[in-house]
C-alpha positions in Angstrom: 135.5 155.9 99.5 136.1 155.1 95.9 134.0 152.4 94.3 135.4 150.6 91.4 133.9 151.7 88.1 131.2 149.6 86.7 130.0 149.7 83.1 127.2 147.8 81.5 128.3 148.9 78.0 129.8 146.5 75.5 132.9 147.5 73.6 130.8 149.0 70.8 128.9 151.1 73.3 125.7 149.0 73.1 123.8 148.3 76.4 124.6 144.8 77.7 121.9 143.4 80.1 123.0 139.9 80.8 119.6 138.7 82.0 116.1 140.1 82.2 115.1 141.0 85.9 112.9 138.0 86.5 115.8 135.8 85.4 118.2 137.5 87.7 115.7 137.0 90.5 115.4 133.3 89.7 119.2 132.7 89.6 120.0 134.5 92.8 117.0 132.9 94.7 118.1 129.4 93.6 121.7 130.0 94.6 120.6 131.3 98.0 118.3 128.4 98.6 121.0 126.0 97.6 123.4 127.6 100.0 120.8 127.4 102.9 120.5 123.6 102.3 124.3 123.1 102.4 125.6 125.0 105.4 129.2 124.2 106.3 131.6 125.9 108.5 134.0 128.1 106.4 131.4 128.9 103.7 131.9 132.4 102.4 129.1 135.0 102.6 129.3 138.6 101.4 127.9 141.6 103.2 125.9 143.9 100.9 124.4 147.3 101.8 120.6 146.8 102.3 120.1 150.2 100.5 121.5 148.8 97.3 120.1 145.3 97.7 116.6 146.8 98.2 116.8 148.7 94.9 117.9 145.5 93.2 114.9 143.6 94.8 112.5 146.2 93.5 114.1 146.0 90.1 113.7 142.2 89.9 110.1 142.4 91.3 110.6 141.0 94.8 107.5 142.7 96.3 108.3 146.1 97.8 112.0 145.2 98.2 111.6 143.3 101.5 114.8 141.7 102.5 115.1 138.1 101.5 116.7 137.1 104.7 113.3 137.2 106.5 114.4 140.3 108.4 112.2 143.4 108.2 112.8 147.0 107.5 112.7 149.6 110.2 109.7 151.9 110.3 111.6 154.7 108.7 112.7 152.5 105.8 109.3 151.0 105.2 107.8 154.5 104.9 110.2 155.2 102.1 109.6 151.9 100.2 107.5 152.6 97.1 106.3 149.7 95.0 107.8 150.2 91.6 106.0 148.8 88.6 108.9 149.7 86.3 111.8 150.0 88.6 115.1 151.2 87.1 118.1 148.9 87.0 120.3 149.8 90.0 123.8 151.1 89.5 127.0 149.4 90.7 127.0 147.7 94.0 127.6 150.4 96.6 128.7 149.3 100.1 130.2 152.7 101.0 127.4 153.4 103.6 128.3 150.3 105.7 132.1 150.4 105.5 134.5 152.3 107.8 136.6 154.7 105.9 139.6 154.6 108.3 140.7 151.0 108.2 143.5 150.7 110.7 143.8 147.0 110.6 147.0 145.3 109.4 145.0 142.9 107.2 143.4 144.1 104.0 139.9 143.2 105.1 137.6 146.1 105.3 135.7 146.6 108.5 131.9 147.0 108.6 130.5 149.9 110.7 129.6 148.8 114.2 126.1 148.5 115.5 124.5 147.6 112.2 121.7 145.1 112.0 121.1 142.3 109.4 118.0 142.9 107.3 118.0 146.6 108.2 121.4 147.9 107.3 122.9 145.0 105.4 122.1 141.6 104.0 124.2 138.4 103.6 124.4 136.5 100.3 126.4 133.3 99.7 129.5 133.4 97.6 127.9 132.1 94.4 125.1 134.7 94.5 127.7 137.5 95.2 129.8 136.4 92.2 126.7 136.7 90.0 125.7 140.1 91.3 129.3 141.3 91.1 129.6 140.0 87.5 126.3 141.8 86.5 126.8 145.0 88.4 130.5 145.3 89.4 131.0 147.9 92.2 131.7 146.9 95.8 133.9 146.8 97.8 133.7 143.1 98.5 133.1 142.3 102.1 133.6 138.5 102.5 132.8 136.9 105.8 133.0 133.3 107.0 130.3 131.0 108.3 131.3 129.7 111.8 129.7 127.1 114.0 129.1 128.1 117.6 127.8 126.4 120.7 128.3 123.1 122.3 124.8 122.0 123.2 123.0 124.3 120.8 124.9 124.2 117.5 124.3 127.4 115.6 125.7 128.7 112.3 126.5 132.4 112.2 128.2 134.6 109.7 131.0 136.4 111.4 130.3 139.9 110.2 132.5 141.4 112.9 135.7 139.4 113.4 137.7 139.8 116.6 139.8 142.9 116.6 142.8 142.9 118.9 145.2 145.8 119.8 148.7 144.5 119.6 151.3 146.2 121.8 154.9 145.5 120.7 157.2 145.5 123.8 160.2 146.5 121.7 159.0 150.0 121.0 155.6 150.1 122.7 153.9 150.7 119.3 150.3 149.6 118.9 148.6 148.1 115.8 145.3 146.4 115.1 144.9 142.9 113.9 141.7 141.2 112.9 141.0 137.4 113.1 138.1 135.1 113.4 137.1 134.3 117.0 137.4 130.7 115.8 141.0 131.2 114.8 143.6 129.3 116.9 146.4 130.7 119.0 148.7 129.2 116.4 147.1 131.3 113.7 147.4 134.3 116.0 151.2 133.8 116.2 151.4 133.4 112.4 149.5 136.7 111.9 151.6 138.6 114.4 155.1 137.1 113.7 155.2 136.5 110.0 154.9 140.1 108.9 157.5 141.2 111.5 160.0 138.5 110.6 160.0 137.0 114.1 160.6 133.3 114.8 157.8 131.7 116.7 160.3 130.3 119.3 161.5 133.8 120.1 158.1 135.3 120.6 155.6 135.2 123.3 152.1 136.8 123.2 150.3 137.7 126.4 146.7 138.2 127.2 147.1 141.9 128.0 143.5 142.7 129.1 143.2 146.2 130.5 147.0 146.5 129.8 147.9 144.0 132.5 149.6 140.7 131.8 147.3 137.9 132.6 148.1 134.7 130.8 150.8 133.7 128.3 149.1 132.4 125.2 150.7 129.1 124.3 151.0 128.1 120.6 148.2 125.6 120.4 145.0 124.9 118.5 142.9 126.5 121.3 140.7 129.1 119.7 140.7 132.8 120.5 137.1 132.5 121.8 138.1 129.7 124.1 141.0 131.9 125.4 138.4 134.5 126.4 140.0 137.2 124.3 137.6 140.1 124.0 136.9 142.5 121.1 139.3 145.5 121.1 141.3 144.2 124.0 145.1 144.4 124.1 147.6 141.6 123.6 151.3 142.0 124.4 154.2 140.8 122.2 157.5 140.0 123.7 160.6 139.0 121.7 163.8 137.3 122.7 166.8 139.3 121.4 170.2 137.6 120.8 169.4 134.7 123.1 168.6 137.0 126.0 165.1 137.7 127.4 163.8 141.2 127.2 163.5 142.9 130.5 159.9 141.8 131.1 160.0 138.5 129.2 158.1 135.8 131.0 156.9 137.9 133.9 153.4 138.7 134.9 152.1 142.1 136.0 153.6 141.6 139.5 157.1 140.9 138.1 157.0 137.2 139.0 158.5 134.7 136.5 155.9 132.4 134.9 156.2 129.3 132.8 154.8 129.1 129.3 151.7 127.3 130.5 148.3 128.6 131.5 148.2 129.7 135.2 146.1 128.1 137.8 142.5 128.8 136.9 141.2 130.3 140.2 142.2 133.2 142.3 139.0 133.1 144.3 139.5 133.5 148.1 136.8 130.8 148.5 136.8 127.4 146.7 134.0 125.3 145.5 134.8 122.8 148.3 135.5 125.5 150.9 139.2 124.5 151.0 142.0 126.6 152.5 143.4 129.5 150.5 147.1 130.1 150.0 148.6 133.5 150.6 149.0 134.3 146.9 145.3 133.7 146.3 145.7 130.2 144.8 143.3 127.7 146.2 144.2 124.2 147.1 140.7 123.0 146.8 139.6 124.0 143.3 140.3 120.9 141.3 138.2 117.8 142.0 137.1 114.7 140.2 133.7 114.6 138.6 133.0 111.2 137.1 135.3 110.0 134.3 138.2 112.2 135.1 138.9 115.7 136.2 136.6 118.5 135.1 138.3 121.8 134.2 136.5 125.1 133.5 138.3 125.5 130.2 139.2 129.1 131.1 141.7 131.0 133.2 139.8 133.1 135.6 142.8 135.0 137.1 141.9 137.9 134.7 138.5 138.3 136.3 139.4 141.3 138.4 141.4 144.5 137.7 143.9 143.9 140.5 143.7 140.2 141.3 146.8 140.2 143.5 145.5 142.8 146.0 144.1 141.1 149.0 140.7 142.2 150.3 141.0 145.1 152.7 139.8 144.5 156.2 136.4 146.0 156.7 135.4 145.7 153.1 132.0 144.2 152.7 131.3 141.5 150.2 128.7 142.0 147.5 129.8 145.5 146.5 132.0 144.6 143.5 131.0 145.9 140.1 131.2 144.1 136.8 133.2 145.5 133.9 131.4 146.1 130.7 133.1 144.0 128.0 131.2 145.7 125.2 127.4 145.8 125.4 127.4 143.4 128.3 125.4 145.6 130.7 122.4 143.3 130.1 124.5 140.4 131.5 125.9 142.5 134.4 122.5 143.6 135.5 121.0 140.1 135.6 124.1 138.6 137.3 124.0 141.3 140.1 120.4 140.5 140.8 121.1 136.8 141.0 124.2 137.0 143.1 122.3 139.2 145.6 119.5 136.5 145.9 120.0 135.3 149.5 119.3 131.6 149.0 121.5 131.5 145.9 124.6 133.2 147.3 124.3 131.2 150.5 124.2 128.0 148.4 127.1 128.9 146.1 129.3 130.1 148.9 129.1 126.6 150.4 130.3 123.3 149.1 128.0 122.3 146.3 130.4 120.0 144.5 128.3 116.9 145.3 125.3 118.3 143.4 127.2 119.0 140.1 125.5 116.9 137.5 127.8 116.1 134.6 125.6 113.4 133.0 122.5 115.5 132.3 122.1 115.7 128.6 120.1 118.9 129.1 122.8 120.5 131.2 126.2 122.0 130.4 128.4 119.3 132.0 128.4 121.3 135.2 130.5 124.0 133.6 127.9 126.7 133.8 127.3 126.1 137.5 131.0 126.1 138.2 131.6 129.3 136.2 128.7 131.1 137.9 129.8 129.9 141.3 133.3 131.1 140.8 132.1 134.5 139.6 129.7 134.8 142.6 132.6 134.0 145.0 134.7 136.7 143.4 132.0 139.2 143.7 131.5 138.4 147.4 135.2 138.2 148.3 136.8 141.1 146.4 135.5 144.0 148.4 134.9 146.8 146.0 137.2 145.6 143.3 135.6 145.5 139.8 135.5 142.1 138.2 135.8 141.5 134.4 133.6 138.5 133.8 135.5 137.3 130.7 135.5 133.6 131.7 131.8 133.6 132.4 131.0 135.4 129.1 133.1 132.7 127.4 130.9 130.0 129.0 127.8 131.8 127.7 129.1 131.9 124.2 130.1 128.3 124.4 126.7 127.0 125.6 124.4 129.8 124.4 125.8 131.2 121.2 122.9 133.6 120.9 124.7 135.6 123.6 128.0 135.6 121.8 129.4 138.7 120.1 128.9 142.2 121.4 125.3 143.1 120.5 122.9 144.2 123.2 120.6 141.5 124.5 117.6 141.1 126.8 118.5 140.7 130.5 115.3 138.6 130.9 116.3 136.2 128.2 119.7 135.8 129.8 118.1 135.3 133.2 115.8 132.6 131.8 118.8 130.8 130.3 120.8 131.0 133.5 118.1 129.8 135.8 117.3 126.9 133.5 121.0 126.1 132.9 121.9 126.2 136.6 119.0 124.0 137.3 120.1 121.3 134.8 123.7 121.5 136.0 122.6 121.1 139.6 119.8 118.6 139.0 120.0 116.0 141.8 118.1 113.6 139.5 120.7 111.7 137.5 118.2 109.4 135.6 114.9 111.1 134.8 112.0 108.6 134.9 109.3 108.6 132.2 106.0 109.7 133.6 102.8 109.8 131.6 100.6 112.7 132.7 97.0 112.1 133.5 94.0 114.3 132.8 92.2 115.9 135.7 88.9 114.1 134.8 87.0 116.0 137.4 89.3 115.2 140.3 89.8 117.8 143.1 92.4 120.5 142.2 94.5 119.7 145.3 94.9 116.1 144.2 95.8 116.9 140.6 98.2 119.7 141.7 100.1 117.5 144.1 100.3 114.8 141.6 101.7 117.1 138.9 104.2 118.6 141.3 105.4 115.2 142.4 105.8 114.2 138.8 107.8 117.4 138.2 110.0 116.9 141.2 110.7 113.3 140.2 112.5 114.6 137.1 113.6 118.1 138.3 115.2 118.5 141.8 117.7 121.3 142.3 118.3 124.4 144.4 116.7 126.4 141.6 113.5 124.3 141.8 113.6 124.6 145.6 113.6 128.4 145.8 112.6 129.8 142.3 109.8 127.6 141.0 106.1 127.8 141.6 103.0 126.3 140.0 100.2 127.6 137.7 96.7 126.3 137.3 95.8 126.3 133.6 92.2 125.9 132.5 91.4 125.4 128.8 87.8 125.4 127.5 86.9 124.2 124.0 84.7 126.8 122.3 82.8 124.0 120.4 82.1 121.2 122.7 82.8 122.9 126.0 85.4 120.3 127.1 87.4 121.6 130.1 91.0 120.6 130.6 92.8 121.5 133.8 96.6 121.2 134.2 99.1 122.3 136.8 102.4 123.5 135.3 105.7 124.8 136.9 107.0 128.3 136.4 110.3 130.0 137.0 109.1 133.7 136.8 106.0 135.6 136.1 106.0 137.5 132.7 103.4 140.1 133.3 102.0 142.1 130.3 101.6 145.8 130.6 97.8 146.5 130.4 98.3 148.3 127.2 99.8 145.2 125.6 96.8 142.9 126.3 94.0 145.4 125.9 93.1 148.1 123.5 90.7 151.0 123.5 88.2 151.2 120.7 85.9 154.1 119.8 82.7 153.0 118.1 79.8 155.3 117.2 76.4 154.0 118.0 73.3 154.7 115.8 69.8 153.9 116.8 68.0 151.8 114.1 64.6 152.8 115.4 65.5 156.5 115.6 65.2 156.6 119.4 68.3 158.6 120.0 71.2 160.6 118.6 74.4 159.0 117.4 77.0 158.8 120.1 80.6 157.5 120.3 81.6 155.1 123.0 85.1 154.3 123.9 85.6 150.9 125.5 88.4 148.7 126.5 88.6 145.2 125.0 91.1 142.3 124.9 93.7 143.1 122.1 93.3 139.5 120.8 89.6 139.2 121.6 86.6 138.8 119.3 83.8 140.9 118.0 81.6 139.4 120.7 83.9 141.1 123.3 83.5 144.4 121.6 79.7 144.0 121.5 79.6 143.0 125.1 81.7 146.0 126.1 79.5 148.4 124.1 76.4 146.8 125.5 77.6 147.5 129.0 78.6 151.1 128.2 75.3 152.0 126.5 73.1 150.0 128.9 71.8 147.7 126.1 68.5 146.1 127.0 67.7 142.4 126.9 65.5 142.7 123.8 68.1 144.7 121.9 71.2 143.7 119.9 74.1 145.5 118.2 75.1 145.2 114.6 78.8 146.2 114.0 80.0 147.6 110.7 83.0 149.3 109.2 82.3 152.6 107.3 84.6 153.4 104.5 84.2 156.3 102.1 80.6 156.9 103.4 79.5 153.4 102.7 79.3 150.1 104.6 82.5 148.3 103.8 81.8 145.2 105.8 79.5 143.9 108.6 81.0 142.1 111.6 78.2 139.6 112.0 80.5 136.7 113.0 80.9 137.0 116.8 84.1 135.0 116.7 85.8 137.4 114.2 89.0 138.6 115.7 89.4 142.2 116.7 92.9 142.3 115.2 91.2 142.6 111.8 90.0 146.1 112.8 92.8 148.7 112.5 93.1 151.8 114.6 92.6 154.2 111.7 89.3 152.6 110.6 85.8 153.8 111.4 83.5 151.4 113.1 79.8 151.9 113.9 77.3 149.9 115.9 73.6 149.9 115.0 71.3 149.4 118.0 68.4 147.3 116.9 65.4 145.4 118.3 65.8 141.7 118.5 62.2 141.3 117.4 63.1 142.3 113.8 66.7 141.1 113.8 67.4 138.7 111.0 64.7 140.0 108.6 65.3 142.4 105.7 68.2 144.7 106.3 67.7 148.3 105.0 70.9 150.3 104.3 70.5 154.0 103.6 73.4 155.8 101.9 73.5 159.6 101.9 74.2 161.7 98.8 74.4 165.4 98.3 74.0 167.6 95.2 77.1 168.7 93.4 76.3 172.4 93.8 76.1 172.2 97.5 79.6 171.1 98.4 83.0 171.2 96.7 84.2 167.8 95.6 86.7 166.0 93.4 85.6 164.1 90.4 86.8 160.8 91.6 84.5 160.9 94.5 81.4 161.4 92.4 78.8 158.6 92.0 75.5 158.8 90.3 75.1 161.8 88.1 77.0 164.6 89.9 76.1 163.5 93.4 78.6 162.9 96.1 78.4 160.4 99.0 78.6 161.9 102.5 78.0 161.1 106.1 77.4 157.7 107.7 74.9 155.2 106.4 71.9 154.4 108.4 70.8 150.7 108.9 67.7 149.2 110.3 65.6 146.1 109.9 62.2 145.9 108.1 59.7 143.5 109.4 57.6 142.9 106.3 58.4 140.4 103.6 56.6 142.5 100.9 57.9 146.1 100.7 56.8 149.2 99.0 58.2 152.7 98.8 56.1 153.9 101.7 57.6 151.3 104.0 61.1 152.4 103.2 60.1 156.1 103.5 58.6 155.5 107.0 61.8 153.7 108.1 64.0 156.5 106.8 61.9 159.1 108.5 62.0 157.2 111.7 65.9 157.0 111.6 66.2 160.7 110.7 63.7 161.9 113.3 66.3 162.6 116.1 68.1 164.9 113.7 65.1 167.2 113.3 66.0 170.8 114.1 62.6 171.7 115.3 63.2 170.0 118.7 64.7 172.6 121.0 66.2 169.9 123.2 68.1 168.5 120.2 69.3 172.0 119.5 70.6 172.3 123.0 72.2 168.9 122.8 73.8 169.8 119.5 75.6 172.7 121.2 77.4 170.2 123.5 78.5 167.9 120.7 82.2 167.5 119.7 83.4 166.7 116.2 79.8 166.3 115.0 78.8 164.0 117.9 77.6 164.2 121.4 80.4 164.7 123.9 81.6 161.5 125.4 81.2 163.0 128.9 77.5 162.1 128.8 76.4 158.7 129.8 73.2 158.4 127.9 72.2 159.3 124.3 70.7 162.8 124.2 67.3 161.8 123.0 65.5 163.8 125.7 62.8 165.1 123.5 60.5 162.4 124.8 62.3 161.0 127.8 59.2 159.3 129.1 58.6 157.2 126.1 60.0 153.7 125.4 62.7 153.0 122.8 60.1 152.5 120.1 58.1 155.6 120.8 60.8 158.0 121.9 60.8 160.3 118.9 57.6 160.1 116.8 54.8 157.5 116.8 53.9 155.5 113.7 50.9 157.8 112.8 53.1 160.8 112.9 55.7 159.0 110.9 53.2 158.0 108.2 52.0 161.6 108.1 55.5 162.9 108.0 56.4 160.4 105.3 53.4 161.3 103.2 54.2 165.0 103.6 57.9 164.5 103.0 57.8 162.2 100.1 59.9 164.8 98.5 62.8 162.8 100.1 64.6 161.5 97.1 65.1 157.8 97.7 66.5 155.5 95.0 67.1 151.8 95.0 70.7 150.7 94.1 72.5 147.5 93.8 75.6 146.3 95.8 78.1 148.2 93.7 76.0 151.4 93.8 76.2 151.8 90.0 72.5 151.4 89.3 69.9 153.8 90.6 66.0 153.5 90.5 63.8 156.2 92.1 61.5 155.0 94.9 57.9 156.1 94.7 55.2 155.5 97.4 53.7 152.5 95.6 57.0 151.2 94.3 57.2 147.5 95.0 60.6 146.3 96.3 61.7 142.7 95.8 62.4 141.1 99.1 66.0 140.1 99.8 68.3 139.9 102.7 69.7 143.4 102.0 68.0 146.5 100.4 70.3 149.4 99.7 69.0 152.9 98.9 70.4 156.3 98.3 68.9 159.3 100.1 69.6 162.5 98.1 69.8 165.5 100.4 68.6 168.9 99.0 68.4 172.3 100.6 65.1 171.3 102.1 66.5 168.3 104.0 69.4 170.3 105.2 67.0 172.9 106.6 64.9 170.2 108.3 67.6 167.9 109.6 71.0 168.5 111.2 73.3 166.4 109.0 76.4 167.2 111.1 75.5 164.3 113.3 76.2 162.0 110.4 79.7 163.4 109.7 83.2 163.2 111.1 83.2 159.7 112.5 86.0 159.2 115.0 88.6 156.7 114.3 88.7 153.4 116.2 91.8 154.7 118.1 93.4 158.1 117.6 97.2 157.9 118.3 98.3 161.1 120.0 101.7 162.2 121.1 101.5 162.4 124.8 104.0 162.8 127.6 105.1 159.8 129.6 102.9 158.7 132.5 103.6 160.3 135.8 103.6 158.4 139.0 100.0 159.7 139.6 99.1 158.1 136.2 101.0 154.9 137.0 100.0 151.4 136.3 99.7 149.2 139.4 101.7 146.0 139.5 98.4 144.3 140.5 96.7 145.5 137.3 99.6 143.9 135.4 99.0 140.7 137.3 95.3 140.8 136.8 95.8 141.3 133.0 98.0 138.2 133.1 95.4 136.2 134.9 92.5 137.3 132.6 90.9 134.7 130.5 91.8 135.0 126.8 91.5 133.0 123.6 94.6 131.2 122.3 96.2 132.6 119.2 95.6 131.0 115.8 99.2 129.7 115.9 98.7 128.2 119.4 95.6 126.0 118.9 94.7 123.4 121.5 93.9 119.8 120.5 90.6 119.0 122.0 90.4 115.3 123.0 86.7 115.3 122.7 86.4 117.0 119.3 89.5 115.3 118.0 90.5 118.6 116.4 92.6 121.6 117.1 90.5 124.4 118.6 91.1 128.0 119.5 90.3 127.4 123.1 90.0 130.0 125.8 92.8 129.9 128.5 92.7 131.0 132.1 95.8 131.0 134.3 95.7 131.0 138.1 98.5 131.1 140.7 98.4 127.9 142.6 101.7 127.7 144.5 104.3 130.5 144.8 108.1 130.1 145.3 110.3 131.6 148.0 112.0 133.8 145.3 109.5 135.4 143.0 110.8 137.0 139.8 108.5 139.3 138.0 109.2 140.2 134.4 107.4 143.3 133.2 106.9 142.8 129.4 107.9 146.3 128.2 109.1 145.1 124.8 106.5 144.3 122.1 107.3 142.9 118.7 105.3 142.6 115.5 106.2 142.1 111.9 106.9 145.7 111.2 106.9 147.3 114.6 109.1 147.0 117.6 108.2 149.1 120.6 109.2 149.6 124.2 106.7 150.8 126.9 108.2 153.3 129.4 105.0 153.2 131.5 105.7 153.7 135.2 104.6 150.6 137.1 103.9 151.2 140.8 105.2 148.2 142.6 105.5 147.7 146.3 108.9 147.4 148.0 107.5 145.7 151.0 104.2 143.9 151.8 103.5 142.6 148.3 100.5 140.5 149.4 99.4 138.0 146.7 97.1 136.0 149.0 93.9 136.7 147.1 95.5 135.6 143.8 96.7 132.2 145.1 94.2 129.4 144.8 95.8 126.8 147.0 95.7 126.7 150.7 99.2 125.6 151.5 99.6 127.5 154.7 102.6 129.5 153.5 103.0 133.3 153.6 102.1 135.0 150.3 103.7 138.3 151.3 106.9 139.3 149.6 109.7 141.9 150.0 111.7 143.4 147.1 115.5 142.9 147.1 116.7 143.5 143.5 115.6 145.3 140.3 117.0 145.0 136.8 116.5 148.3 135.0 116.5 149.1 131.3 116.9 152.7 130.0 116.5 153.8 126.4 114.9 152.2 123.4 115.1 148.9 121.5 118.3 147.6 120.0 120.4 149.6 122.4 119.8 151.3 125.7 121.5 150.5 128.9 120.9 148.1 131.8 121.6 148.7 135.5 120.6 147.0 138.7 119.5 147.9 142.2 120.2 145.4 144.9 119.8 145.3 148.6 122.4 144.1 151.0 120.2 142.2 153.4 122.8 142.4 156.3 123.1 146.2 155.9 119.4 146.7 155.0 120.7 149.2 152.4 120.2 149.5 148.7 123.0 149.9 146.1 123.1 151.0 142.5 125.1 148.7 140.2 126.0 150.4 136.9 128.5 148.0 135.4 131.7 148.7 137.3 130.3 151.6 139.3 128.7 150.8 142.6 127.1 153.4 144.9 124.5 153.5 147.6 121.0 154.7 146.7 118.1 155.8 148.8 115.2 153.4 148.9 112.8 156.0 147.7 114.7 156.4 144.5 114.6 152.8 143.2 111.1 152.9 141.8 111.4 154.2 138.3 109.8 153.6 134.9 113.0 151.7 133.9 112.1 148.8 136.2 112.2 145.6 134.0 112.8 142.6 136.3 111.6 142.6 139.9 113.1 140.2 142.5 111.0 139.4 145.6 111.7 137.2 148.6 109.0 135.6 150.7 108.6 137.2 154.1 108.8 134.7 156.9 105.6 134.3 158.8 105.4 135.4 162.3 103.3 137.8 164.4 106.0 140.5 164.6 107.0 140.3 161.0 103.4 140.5 159.8 102.7 143.4 162.1 105.8 145.2 160.9 105.1 144.7 157.2 101.5 145.9 157.5 102.7 149.1 159.1 105.0 149.8 156.2 102.6 148.9 153.4 101.1 152.3 152.7 104.4 154.0 152.9 106.2 151.8 150.4 103.6 151.3 147.7 
């Protein structure tokens, strides 16, 4: 693509920079902020390649070029972002990487490549900012897009980066062309766009909705928008023209050849009506329309297009519930969730009956009953069309109308859609017309049963629908203030269980333990801790792993470049502050001396003994190496001998003269003892206690006296000063004494320094194959991770009524009451500022006999055993992938695979895969035979 030439040279050839970079930044930022504060439908925004915009951001000094739209780069882009102190001025604006070269649209508007993401591939700037950038840099091409307002209940401004593309078929010569219009454009504008260039009078033209190249509805000239007409991206429309006062051969006829008036057809061709009325032979229902308060309610859409062949009657013998859903363009997420819902026994039984009396059009939280009607109509079609594939255009139109986040043709999350549908259906079918105000009460030590019943009654007084009846359960939530110990217990309703994968709530951390009293060799321990836990959790896990005694404590520290970078002395410091690539050690110390003078020994080696780089040198040609040793000194007044004894004690396990140490050394890996061992390899005096395990004090004094050739030097915090330590050197007491230990050939002959080297990282990321079924995660382990007590995040603080302040309380969830239909959401997707990830871990879930009895705290007498009947699957990665569904026809006792429009039977032993994302369970009715039968199958199906 040719980009218009841009020159920053004046006529005389001199360089013309209109503004310095910081001024450009200020001008553009002010214009963007001004635009954000004055959002109006129709405002123009311009699409700019993120590649060019990032180079401009670096030039003007906006950090590392992070997108100003609050979106983040992909990992690959971030790795290529280099902070530029003196970034070059970018060249002309270049949008060639985001524009399609072959523009086949009748309009002159260029089309942006499909599948791009804002903040990653492109950015949006308001018109005024674009004009400045274009004036300064020239280039292009310009990609203007309008701001549109979407949604009825949830108003949302969106820049329409991808307008609606329609394939126009001209009946006169069967030629095809592409037109592009905003989805908010009216049918009248569609006629203008089609007829004006062709010289056709509006009165002689008729445009048909020609979805799947079948006539569905004649589009009347009106102000109805293309979005409201359920026209889909890249679908066909059909142009008919009257010639010389006579109709063309097909003018005014639908796909069956029947003449139709220039008005929308009846909205329903479902063989069942909402009121269960009789059905006419042509598929039109006499019972569809009904009065719902203040006049007739219409669905605002024509649903006759919702099947490929809506005029074919259902063949005898065809079973309901086997119809597929056509993919309308990345709508597999919707199709998967819908198939699971329409195969939920209590729901399809409800919607196949007359539910008109329960439609709530007055609920301000609802959708005027329209979502419930649209879902009910779609469900009826799916259960009455045999194996005919349905195109859910009308239902998708309702989603776009009431949930604009699902408009367009990007891939979405089936769980997010499910949550919206269940909540929306509940509000549309809520039997409570006027919700009473109820002030909740604190538990105040009352019995759980009393408080739970009270909370549920309060909830039912405001929320009463078929969704509540079958899909809602109740949590018990316990909050504990970490300061005053205040306990708050509440009982809250839930619609589904969002279970974390164990790897998303915990992390493994490898910490190397050193003995401050020299009683053992260093040894790494790998423990599992809460991902959002505290240092106290790490200390507790390490203490359990190393069998820490009651009179011992652990001092955690981070080692960086062979020195102590920081101590983790605050037990409430969050573990998220420790990165996977850092090196953490734990010093095992006696509580008797804890809190006194801390001695920190830093190792150095002579220049001649190891190769090194000049930047690593400190202190006269010596280089730091190994891991510092830390202990506590019990005396307030110190001299060089005290320090020498302490150092000798800590080094004693490293002495090569102990044969048992030499033997242990042969089993170490990466400089440390193999993790396969459970106890430190300090077996040289296994009968002695911790304080006497290596060498007694007399021996240490003798050794220290003999080995005063150890070159010890006092240093300050920065390590720049250095003062040799003699035996009688007096050391000023302070909280921390730091000293260098300079290793010579003599020390290397006496001690094995390899134990001080090669600290393992906190967590080493390895490329491993996906988990097999034998390595699977159990569904119960996911549930237990969900029910584990954890601290609230810093952005989710709890207001303690006793402290009168927000506190980072600990929270514990328990299951109190379970619903008849239990939906389990496996949280496979994780998001952070710079990282998005999907976990493909295989979760082993039971098909039958899911017994949750031990997790339910209430004694309501109901069965807590469940049977699986549907699964929503996700294959592939984030931002794409594909959704399918497995669903069981209860009457047949047979499973089917629903892959958009393709439906096929599947063996039950094939439905458990690592793609399982949403699990749908139904409570098993209690009874001696049922329970006996379920138990016999348990081991076979799990």
